[in-house]
LUMMI-170487 format. One record per residue (C-alpha): residue number from 1; residue in one letter; x, y, z. Coordinates in steps of 0.25 Angstrom, whole numbers, plus 2048, in hexadecimal, padded with zeros to 3 digits. Example, Ala and Ser with C-alpha at 12.3 -4.5 7.8 and 13.67 -1.06 7.14 Angstrom:
! residues 2
[1,A,[831,7EE,81F]];
[2,S,[837,7FC,81D]];
! end
This chain:
! residues 244
[1,X,[7FF,800,801]];
[2,X,[80A,80A,804]];
[3,X,[812,808,7F6]];
[4,X,[804,80A,7EE]];
[5,X,[804,817,7F5]];
[6,X,[813,81B,7F4]];
[7,X,[810,817,7E4]];
[8,X,[804,820,7E3]];
[9,X,[809,82C,7EA]];
[10,X,[815,82A,7E1]];
[11,X,[80B,829,7D4]];
[12,X,[804,837,7D8]];
[13,X,[807,840,7CB]];
[14,X,[80F,84D,7CE]];
[15,X,[80B,85A,7C9]];
[16,X,[813,860,7BC]];
[17,X,[81A,86E,7BD]];
[18,X,[80E,873,7B3]];
[19,X,[803,86E,7BB]];
[20,X,[80B,876,7C8]];
[21,X,[80B,882,7C1]];
[22,X,[7FC,882,7BB]];
[23,X,[7F7,87F,7CA]];
[24,X,[7FF,88A,7CE]];
[25,X,[7F9,893,7C5]];
[26,X,[7EB,88E,7C8]];
[27,X,[7EE,891,7D6]];
[28,X,[7F2,89F,7D3]];
[29,X,[7E7,8A2,7CC]];
[30,X,[7DD,89E,7D6]];
[31,X,[7E5,8A7,7E0]];
[32,X,[7E3,8B2,7D7]];
[33,X,[7D5,8B0,7D6]];
[34,X,[7D2,8B1,7E5]];
[35,X,[7DB,8BC,7E7]];
[36,X,[7D3,8C2,7DD]];
[37,X,[7C5,8BF,7E2]];
[38,X,[7CB,8C3,7F1]];
[39,X,[7CE,8D0,7EC]];
[40,X,[7C0,8D1,7E5]];
[41,X,[7BB,8CF,7F2]];
[42,X,[7C3,8D8,7F8]];
[43,X,[7C0,8E5,7F0]];
[44,X,[7B1,8E1,7F1]];
[45,X,[7B0,8E2,7FF]];
[46,X,[7AB,8F2,803]];
[47,X,[7B6,8F4,80D]];
[48,X,[7C5,8ED,809]];
[49,X,[7CF,8E9,814]];
[50,X,[7D7,8F6,810]];
[51,X,[7CC,900,811]];
[52,X,[7C8,8F8,81F]];
[53,X,[7D7,8F9,825]];
[54,X,[7D6,909,81E]];
[55,X,[7CA,90C,825]];
[56,X,[7CE,905,834]];
[57,X,[7DA,90C,832]];
[58,X,[7D3,91A,830]];
[59,X,[7C9,916,83B]];
[60,X,[7D4,915,845]];
[61,X,[7DC,922,840]];
[62,X,[7CF,929,841]];
[63,X,[7CD,923,84E]];
[64,X,[7DC,928,852]];
[65,X,[7DA,936,84D]];
[66,X,[7CD,938,856]];
[67,X,[7D5,932,861]];
[68,X,[7E0,93D,85F]];
[69,X,[7D5,947,85D]];
[70,X,[7CF,945,869]];
[71,X,[7DC,945,870]];
[72,X,[7E0,954,869]];
[73,X,[7D3,959,86C]];
[74,X,[7D4,953,87C]];
[75,X,[7E2,959,87C]];
[76,X,[7DC,967,876]];
[77,X,[7D1,968,881]];
[78,X,[7DB,964,88C]];
[79,X,[7E6,970,886]];
[80,X,[7DA,979,885]];
[81,X,[7D5,977,891]];
[82,X,[7E4,979,897]];
[83,X,[7E5,985,88E]];
[84,X,[7D8,98C,893]];
[85,X,[7DC,989,8A1]];
[86,X,[7EA,990,89E]];
[87,X,[7E2,99B,899]];
[88,X,[7D9,99C,8A4]];
[89,X,[7E5,99D,8AD]];
[90,X,[7ED,9A8,8A6]];
[91,X,[7DE,9B0,8A3]];
[92,X,[7DC,9AE,8B3]];
[93,X,[7EC,9B2,8B5]];
[94,X,[7E9,9BF,8AC]];
[95,X,[7DE,9C2,8B1]];
[96,X,[7E3,9C4,8C0]];
[97,X,[7EF,9CB,8BB]];
[98,X,[7E5,9D6,8B3]];
[99,X,[7DE,9D5,8BF]];
[100,X,[7EB,9D9,8C7]];
[101,X,[7EE,9E2,8BC]];
[102,X,[7E1,9E8,8BD]];
[103,X,[7E1,9EB,8CB]];
[104,X,[7F0,9F1,8CC]];
[105,X,[7EC,9FA,8C0]];
[106,X,[7E0,9FE,8C7]];
[107,X,[7E7,A01,8D5]];
[108,X,[7F1,A0B,8CC]];
[109,X,[7E5,A10,8C6]];
[110,X,[7DE,A13,8D2]];
[111,X,[7EC,A18,8DB]];
[112,X,[7EE,A20,8CE]];
[113,X,[7E2,A28,8CD]];
[114,X,[7DE,A28,8DC]];
[115,X,[7ED,A31,8DA]];
[116,X,[7E7,A39,8D0]];
[117,X,[7DA,A3D,8D6]];
[118,X,[7E2,A3E,8E4]];
[119,X,[7DA,A33,8EA]];
[120,X,[7CC,A35,8E8]];
[121,X,[7C2,A29,8E7]];
[122,X,[7BB,A2D,8DC]];
[123,X,[7C6,A27,8D0]];
[124,X,[7BE,A1D,8C6]];
[125,X,[7C0,A0F,8C8]];
[126,X,[7C9,A07,8BD]];
[127,X,[7BD,A00,8BA]];
[128,X,[7B5,A0B,8B5]];
[129,X,[7C2,A10,8AC]];
[130,X,[7C2,A01,8A7]];
[131,X,[7B3,A03,8A3]];
[132,X,[7B6,A0F,89C]];
[133,X,[7C2,A09,894]];
[134,X,[7B7,9FE,891]];
[135,X,[7AD,A06,88B]];
[136,X,[7B7,A10,883]];
[137,X,[7BD,A04,87C]];
[138,X,[7B1,9FD,879]];
[139,X,[7AB,A0A,873]];
[140,X,[7B0,A08,864]];
[141,X,[7A4,A0D,85C]];
[142,X,[79E,A1C,85B]];
[143,X,[791,A21,858]];
[144,X,[792,A2D,851]];
[145,X,[786,A35,849]];
[146,X,[789,A3D,83B]];
[147,X,[781,A47,832]];
[148,X,[782,A4C,827]];
[149,X,[77C,A5A,821]];
[150,X,[77B,A62,816]];
[151,X,[772,A6C,81B]];
[152,X,[77D,A77,816]];
[153,X,[77B,A72,808]];
[154,X,[76E,A6B,801]];
[155,X,[76C,A63,80D]];
[156,X,[76C,A57,804]];
[157,X,[775,A4E,80B]];
[158,X,[771,A4A,81A]];
[159,X,[771,A3E,823]];
[160,X,[775,A3A,832]];
[161,X,[777,A2F,83B]];
[162,X,[77E,A28,847]];
[163,X,[788,A1D,844]];
[164,X,[792,A15,84B]];
[165,X,[7A1,A14,848]];
[166,X,[7AD,A0D,84D]];
[167,X,[7B7,A16,854]];
[168,X,[7BF,A20,84C]];
[169,X,[7B2,A22,842]];
[170,X,[7B3,A31,83C]];
[171,X,[7AA,A3B,837]];
[172,X,[7AA,A35,828]];
[173,X,[7A7,A27,82D]];
[174,X,[79A,A2E,833]];
[175,X,[798,A35,825]];
[176,X,[79A,A28,81D]];
[177,X,[790,A20,828]];
[178,X,[786,A2A,826]];
[179,X,[787,A2D,815]];
[180,X,[78C,A23,80A]];
[181,X,[78F,A2E,800]];
[182,X,[79B,A35,806]];
[183,X,[7A5,A3B,7FB]];
[184,X,[7B4,A3A,802]];
[185,X,[7C1,A3D,7FF]];
[186,X,[7CE,A3B,807]];
[187,X,[7D7,A46,808]];
[188,X,[7E5,A48,80E]];
[189,X,[7DC,A4E,81B]];
[190,X,[7D5,A41,81B]];
[191,X,[7C6,A3F,816]];
[192,X,[7BE,A49,80F]];
[193,X,[7AF,A4A,80E]];
[194,X,[7AB,A4F,7FF]];
[195,X,[79D,A4B,7FF]];
[196,X,[792,A47,805]];
[197,X,[785,A41,7FE]];
[198,X,[78A,A47,7F1]];
[199,X,[78B,A56,7F7]];
[200,X,[79B,A59,7F6]];
[201,X,[7A3,A65,7FA]];
[202,X,[7A3,A70,7F1]];
[203,X,[795,A70,7EC]];
[204,X,[793,A79,7E1]];
[205,X,[786,A7E,7E7]];
[206,X,[78C,A84,7F4]];
[207,X,[795,A90,7F3]];
[208,X,[7A2,A90,7FB]];
[209,X,[7A9,A83,801]];
[210,X,[7A0,A76,805]];
[211,X,[7A1,A69,808]];
[212,X,[7A0,A5F,813]];
[213,X,[7A5,A5F,823]];
[214,X,[7A1,A59,830]];
[215,X,[7A0,A5D,83D]];
[216,X,[7A1,A53,84B]];
[217,X,[79A,A56,856]];
[218,X,[796,A65,84F]];
[219,X,[7A4,A68,84D]];
[220,X,[7AB,A69,840]];
[221,X,[7B6,A60,83E]];
[222,X,[7C2,A66,836]];
[223,X,[7C7,A57,834]];
[224,X,[7C5,A4C,82A]];
[225,X,[7BA,A46,82A]];
[226,X,[7BF,A38,82A]];
[227,X,[7CB,A3A,834]];
[228,X,[7C1,A40,840]];
[229,X,[7BF,A35,84B]];
[230,X,[7B1,A35,850]];
[231,X,[7AD,A31,85E]];
[232,X,[7A1,A2C,863]];
[233,X,[793,A34,864]];
[234,X,[79A,A3E,859]];
[235,X,[790,A46,84F]];
[236,X,[797,A48,840]];
[237,X,[791,A52,838]];
[238,X,[793,A53,829]];
[239,X,[78E,A61,823]];
[240,X,[78F,A67,815]];
[241,X,[795,A75,816]];
[242,X,[793,A7F,80B]];
[243,X,[79B,A8B,812]];
[244,X,[7A9,A83,813]];
! end
């Protein structure tokens, strides 16, 4: 029996070189086909593994950024709290210093006033002076009334009004606020008003020298209308004269 088996084993045919090559080519084709099928299945999925990895990485990065932002906000809040506390301490210190300085100034002013008045008890308090200074600083505007009168001529140009200006306003500003038909020119002496409402200087209907002049509070001002500074409550009159 053993001899028969060995003979059968020995008689088993062997694969030739050509058969081996054919078998290898078939195996390679099968592997390639399997690979192509796997790639097709992978690309048909909604989310590829690489995209999943990228999404996971992005989520991790976002979470890290949020964590860092939270830490930065906490640090900023802590720094802001420390700065606020420092500012309050500095303000308290400054207030104390200012209070001491104000107290010293008040004592010096009181002593000086007492010396000048012979030690009288009617010296105004520093608080009253402070209120007056505050009132002066707050008054940044002035109210002025202005009148235009041409009764010396034909009376065709007239008008009046009250206006509020910033400090430093001039009679020319008041005139332009009342009338928009002002004709003027710049000279070496300043602004010169030539005509108002079509009524000009040296009108041929009137003999002699005629033209426009202005008064402030009833007083003729011999100064350019653009350089005279008005005060609160002033009354400006622009009038046409035919007598020079």
